[in-house]
KETI-821509 format. One record per atom (N, C-alpha, C): residue in one letter; x, y, z; atom name. Coordinates in nm, 4 decimals, padded with zeros to 6 digits. Example, Ala and Ser with C-alpha at 12.3 -4.5 7.8 and 13.67 -1.06 7.14 Angstrom:
2
NODE, r, x, y, z, a
NODE, A, 01.3190, -00.5690, 00.7800, N .
NODE, A, 01.2300, -00.4500, 00.7800, CA .
NODE, A, 01.3200, -00.3300, 00.7800, C .
NODE, S, 01.2850, -00.2250, 00.7080, N .
NODE, S, 01.3670, -00.1060, 00.7140, CA .
NODE, S, 01.2900, 00.0030, 00.7870, C .
***
This chain:
75
NODE, r, x, y, z, a
NODE, M, 03.3183, 00.1796, -00.6434, N .
NODE, M, 03.2305, 00.1436, -00.7572, CA .
NODE, M, 03.1308, 00.0264, -00.7124, C .
NODE, V, 03.0125, 00.0535, -00.7645, N .
NODE, V, 02.9120, -00.0507, -00.7380, CA .
NODE, V, 02.8957, -00.1480, -00.8396, C .
NODE, R, 02.9081, -00.2899, -00.7985, N .
NODE, R, 02.9002, -00.3904, -00.9049, CA .
NODE, R, 02.7602, -00.3895, -00.9701, C .
NODE, P, 02.7453, -00.4304, -01.0962, N .
NODE, P, 02.6221, -00.4448, -01.1564, CA .
NODE, P, 02.5108, -00.5098, -01.0853, C .
NODE, E, 02.5514, -00.6394, -01.0296, N .
NODE, E, 02.4522, -00.7058, -00.9499, CA .
NODE, E, 02.3914, -00.6378, -00.8407, C .
NODE, I, 02.4822, -00.5718, -00.7698, N .
NODE, I, 02.4330, -00.4789, -00.6559, CA .
NODE, I, 02.3461, -00.3596, -00.7107, C .
NODE, Q, 02.3820, -00.2999, -00.8087, N .
NODE, Q, 02.3069, -00.1922, -00.8750, CA .
NODE, Q, 02.1625, -00.2504, -00.9102, C .
NODE, A, 02.1559, -00.3701, -00.9573, N .
NODE, A, 02.0410, -00.4261, -00.9995, CA .
NODE, A, 01.9529, -00.4485, -00.8732, C .
NODE, E, 02.0090, -00.4924, -00.7693, N .
NODE, E, 01.9284, -00.5027, -00.6343, CA .
NODE, E, 01.8784, -00.3793, -00.5932, C .
NODE, V, 01.9707, -00.2759, -00.5997, N .
NODE, V, 01.9299, -00.1425, -00.5469, CA .
NODE, V, 01.8074, -00.0954, -00.6401, C .
NODE, D, 01.8127, -00.1201, -00.7619, N .
NODE, D, 01.7051, -00.0755, -00.8475, CA .
NODE, D, 01.5722, -00.1414, -00.8291, C .
NODE, R, 01.5821, -00.2679, -00.7956, N .
NODE, R, 01.4672, -00.3633, -00.7571, CA .
NODE, R, 01.4114, -00.2993, -00.6327, C .
NODE, V, 01.4774, -00.2649, -00.5174, N .
NODE, V, 01.4338, -00.2205, -00.4123, CA .
NODE, V, 01.3661, -00.0896, -00.4217, C .
NODE, I, 01.4349, -00.0030, -00.4958, N .
NODE, I, 01.3729, 00.1277, -00.5179, CA .
NODE, I, 01.2314, 00.1241, -00.6023, C .
NODE, A, 01.2425, 00.0274, -00.7016, N .
NODE, A, 01.1135, 00.0185, -00.7812, CA .
NODE, A, 01.0086, -00.0365, -00.7023, C .
NODE, G, 01.0315, -00.1341, -00.6107, N .
NODE, G, 00.9266, -00.1912, -00.5279, CA .
NODE, G, 00.8718, -00.0835, -00.4321, C .
NODE, F, 00.9647, -00.0054, -00.3668, N .
NODE, F, 00.9246, 00.1017, -00.2673, CA .
NODE, F, 00.8425, 00.2017, -00.3479, C .
NODE, R, 00.8794, 00.2547, -00.4734, N .
NODE, R, 00.8248, 00.3497, -00.5484, CA .
NODE, R, 00.6737, 00.3016, -00.5847, C .
NODE, Q, 00.6525, 00.1775, -00.6130, N .
NODE, Q, 00.5237, 00.1192, -00.6535, CA .
NODE, Q, 00.4340, 00.1280, -00.5159, C .
NODE, E, 00.4878, 00.0859, -00.4035, N .
NODE, E, 00.4095, 00.1004, -00.2871, CA .
NODE, E, 00.3760, 00.2391, -00.2516, C .
NODE, C, 00.4568, 00.3310, -00.2688, N .
NODE, C, 00.4245, 00.4794, -00.2445, CA .
NODE, C, 00.3100, 00.5247, -00.3305, C .
NODE, Q, 00.3180, 00.4808, -00.4648, N .
NODE, Q, 00.2237, 00.5301, -00.5610, CA .
NODE, Q, 00.0910, 00.4590, -00.5324, C .
NODE, Q, 00.0988, 00.3343, -00.4937, N .
NODE, Q, -00.0319, 00.2787, -00.4556, CA .
NODE, Q, -00.1006, 00.3470, -00.3359, C .
NODE, V, -00.0289, 00.3647, -00.2312, N .
NODE, V, -00.0772, 00.4510, -00.1080, CA .
NODE, V, -00.1313, 00.5818, -00.1587, C .
NODE, L, -00.0623, 00.6616, -00.2291, N .
NODE, L, -00.1073, 00.7916, -00.2791, CA .
NODE, L, -00.2321, 00.7770, -00.3740, C .
NODE, E, -00.2446, 00.6782, -00.4513, N .
NODE, E, -00.3567, 00.6546, -00.5378, CA .
NODE, E, -00.4822, 00.6247, -00.4655, C .
NODE, E, -00.4663, 00.5633, -00.3416, N .
NODE, E, -00.5859, 00.5379, -00.2624, CA .
NODE, E, -00.6325, 00.6442, -00.1801, C .
NODE, T, -00.5671, 00.7675, -00.1741, N .
NODE, T, -00.6054, 00.8736, -00.0903, CA .
NODE, T, -00.7523, 00.9167, -00.1190, C .
NODE, A, -00.7788, 00.9457, -00.2321, N .
NODE, A, -00.9188, 01.0075, -00.2696, CA .
NODE, A, -01.0227, 00.8933, -00.2451, C .
NODE, R, -01.0089, 00.7754, -00.2710, N .
NODE, R, -01.1023, 00.6726, -00.2484, CA .
NODE, R, -01.1242, 00.6501, -00.0876, C .
NODE, L, -01.0190, 00.6466, -00.0196, N .
NODE, L, -01.0269, 00.6154, 00.1302, CA .
NODE, L, -01.0918, 00.7436, 00.1985, C .
NODE, Q, -01.0536, 00.8609, 00.1488, N .
NODE, Q, -01.0957, 00.9859, 00.2199, CA .
NODE, Q, -01.2495, 01.0019, 00.2024, C .
NODE, S, -01.2909, 00.9508, 00.0863, N .
NODE, S, -01.4381, 00.9720, 00.0521, CA .
NODE, S, -01.5227, 00.8548, 00.1155, C .
NODE, S, -01.4452, 00.7390, 00.1463, N .
NODE, S, -01.5283, 00.6186, 00.2101, CA .
NODE, S, -01.5222, 00.5938, 00.3458, C .
NODE, L, -01.4180, 00.6570, 00.4172, N .
NODE, L, -01.3941, 00.6274, 00.5499, CA .
NODE, L, -01.3976, 00.7573, 00.6328, C .
NODE, P, -01.4307, 00.7375, 00.7681, N .
NODE, P, -01.4164, 00.8628, 00.8470, CA .
NODE, P, -01.2602, 00.9020, 00.8575, C .
NODE, E, -01.2285, 01.0263, 00.8884, N .
NODE, E, -01.0800, 01.0635, 00.9145, CA .
NODE, E, -01.0382, 00.9963, 01.0326, C .
NODE, P, -00.9090, 00.9396, 01.0353, N .
NODE, P, -00.8578, 00.8686, 01.1410, CA .
NODE, P, -00.8231, 00.9799, 01.2466, C .
NODE, P, -00.8088, 00.9388, 01.3723, N .
NODE, P, -00.7848, 01.0422, 01.4759, CA .
NODE, P, -00.6558, 01.1231, 01.4531, C .
NODE, E, -00.5572, 01.0594, 01.3894, N .
NODE, E, -00.4248, 01.1239, 01.3713, CA .
NODE, E, -00.4334, 01.2266, 01.2546, C .
NODE, G, -00.5436, 01.2137, 01.1732, N .
NODE, G, -00.5584, 01.2890, 01.0518, CA .
NODE, G, -00.5085, 01.2098, 00.9304, C .
NODE, W, -00.5499, 01.2687, 00.8168, N .
NODE, W, -00.5193, 01.1975, 00.6884, CA .
NODE, W, -00.3617, 01.2071, 00.6553, C .
NODE, R, -00.3124, 01.3221, 00.6750, N .
NODE, R, -00.1662, 01.3327, 00.6361, CA .
NODE, R, -00.0836, 01.2248, 00.7191, C .
NODE, E, -00.0932, 01.2214, 00.8591, N .
NODE, E, -00.0266, 01.1391, 00.9282, CA .
NODE, E, -00.0576, 00.9788, 00.9026, C .
NODE, Y, -00.1939, 00.9544, 00.8632, N .
NODE, Y, -00.2300, 00.8212, 00.8299, CA .
NODE, Y, -00.1523, 00.7739, 00.7005, C .
NODE, F, -00.1552, 00.8516, 00.6053, N .
NODE, F, -00.0848, 00.8088, 00.4760, CA .
NODE, F, 00.0651, 00.8183, 00.4872, C .
NODE, T, 00.1144, 00.9109, 00.5593, N .
NODE, T, 00.2602, 00.9102, 00.5948, CA .
NODE, T, 00.3000, 00.7842, 00.6594, C .
NODE, R, 00.2315, 00.7395, 00.7555, N .
NODE, R, 00.2550, 00.6159, 00.8249, CA .
NODE, R, 00.2507, 00.4988, 00.7456, C .
NODE, R, 00.1572, 00.4999, 00.6666, N .
NODE, R, 00.1527, 00.3755, 00.5620, CA .
NODE, R, 00.2754, 00.3699, 00.4708, C .
NODE, I, 00.3138, 00.4896, 00.4281, N .
NODE, I, 00.4371, 00.4816, 00.3336, CA .
NODE, I, 00.5654, 00.4426, 00.4270, C .
NODE, Y, 00.5811, 00.4981, 00.5384, N .
NODE, Y, 00.6782, 00.4547, 00.6342, CA .
NODE, Y, 00.6780, 00.3083, 00.6498, C .
NODE, T, 00.5597, 00.2490, 00.6812, N .
NODE, T, 00.5433, 00.1078, 00.6893, CA .
NODE, T, 00.5848, 00.0282, 00.5708, C .
NODE, A, 00.5581, 00.0838, 00.4504, N .
NODE, A, 00.5931, 00.0216, 00.3264, CA .
NODE, A, 00.7472, 00.0209, 00.3203, C .
NODE, L, 00.8104, 00.1321, 00.3525, N .
NODE, L, 00.9554, 00.1215, 00.3480, CA .
NODE, L, 01.0143, 00.0218, 00.4457, C .
NODE, L, 00.9587, 00.0048, 00.5601, N .
NODE, L, 01.0181, -00.0893, 00.6525, CA .
NODE, L, 01.0044, -00.2415, 00.5951, C .
NODE, K, 00.9267, -00.2716, 00.5072, N .
NODE, K, 00.9290, -00.3927, 00.4392, CA .
NODE, K, 01.0554, -00.4229, 00.3595, C .
NODE, Y, 01.1197, -00.3207, 00.3267, N .
NODE, Y, 01.2433, -00.3329, 00.2536, CA .
NODE, Y, 01.3737, -00.3256, 00.3264, C .
NODE, K, 01.3533, -00.3152, 00.4726, N .
NODE, K, 01.4686, -00.3051, 00.5472, CA .
NODE, K, 01.5708, -00.4321, 00.5284, C .
NODE, E, 01.5243, -00.5510, 00.5397, N .
NODE, E, 01.6034, -00.6674, 00.5219, CA .
NODE, E, 01.6804, -00.6618, 00.3811, C .
NODE, D, 01.6017, -00.6230, 00.2792, N .
NODE, D, 01.6510, -00.6173, 00.1501, CA .
NODE, D, 01.7646, -00.5122, 00.1386, C .
NODE, V, 01.7436, -00.4025, 00.2059, N .
NODE, V, 01.8533, -00.2903, 00.2025, CA .
NODE, V, 01.9738, -00.3438, 00.2922, C .
NODE, E, 01.9509, -00.4000, 00.3936, N .
NODE, E, 02.0634, -00.4684, 00.4704, CA .
NODE, E, 02.1458, -00.5679, 00.3878, C .
NODE, A, 02.0733, -00.6563, 00.3197, N .
NODE, A, 02.1406, -00.7583, 00.2222, CA .
NODE, A, 02.2150, -00.6892, 00.1231, C .
NODE, V, 02.1671, -00.5754, 00.0552, N .
NODE, V, 02.2397, -00.5084, -00.0471, CA .
NODE, V, 02.3680, -00.4485, 00.0074, C .
NODE, V, 02.3639, -00.3770, 00.1209, N .
NODE, V, 02.4774, -00.3256, 00.1950, CA .
NODE, V, 02.5773, -00.4158, 00.2243, C .
NODE, G, 02.5223, -00.5430, 00.2842, N .
NODE, G, 02.6101, -00.6540, 00.3147, CA .
NODE, G, 02.6978, -00.6975, 00.1961, C .
NODE, A, 02.6187, -00.7142, 00.0918, N .
NODE, A, 02.6832, -00.7670, -00.0309, CA .
NODE, A, 02.7814, -00.6768, -00.0876, C .
NODE, H, 02.7532, -00.5490, -00.0871, N .
NODE, H, 02.8359, -00.4376, -00.1318, CA .
NODE, H, 02.9562, -00.4368, -00.0497, C .
NODE, L, 02.9514, -00.4306, 00.0769, N .
NODE, L, 03.0655, -00.4343, 00.1662, CA .
NODE, L, 03.1589, -00.5621, 00.1360, C .
NODE, A, 03.0868, -00.6720, 00.1300, N .
NODE, A, 03.1659, -00.7977, 00.1093, CA .
NODE, A, 03.2435, -00.7885, -00.0165, C .
NODE, G, 03.1857, -00.7287, -00.1223, N .
NODE, G, 03.2517, -00.7366, -00.2465, CA .
NODE, G, 03.3709, -00.6285, -00.2486, C .
NODE, E, 03.3534, -00.5058, -00.1559, N .
NODE, E, 03.4589, -00.4134, -00.1562, CA .
NODE, E, 03.5770, -00.4872, -00.0793, C .
NODE, E, 03.5554, -00.5736, 00.0316, N .
NODE, E, 03.6647, -00.6271, 00.0977, CA .
NODE, E, 03.7563, -00.7282, 00.0043, C .
NODE, K, 03.6828, -00.7887, -00.0830, N .
NODE, K, 03.7455, -00.8711, -00.1796, CA .
NODE, K, 03.8336, -00.8002, -00.2864, C .
NODE, A, 03.7970, -00.6720, -00.3098, N .
NODE, A, 03.8700, -00.6040, -00.4079, CA .
NODE, A, 04.0043, -00.5563, -00.3618, C .
***
């Protein structure tokens, strides 16, 4: 079972990543019309930006997993 405080942290991380993904996707039309296509192509460019956004949450995810495991050891 996931403790409520851990679930709240999971929800926070997911919400932050969701917001970053939406921001990148909302920029597609504007950037495609104002910039030359990157050498790797638009699909790879925007995919890489979303992967990079996900990496921002790596430490948060590690902390959530650590806190969850620590809580299970106490139970």
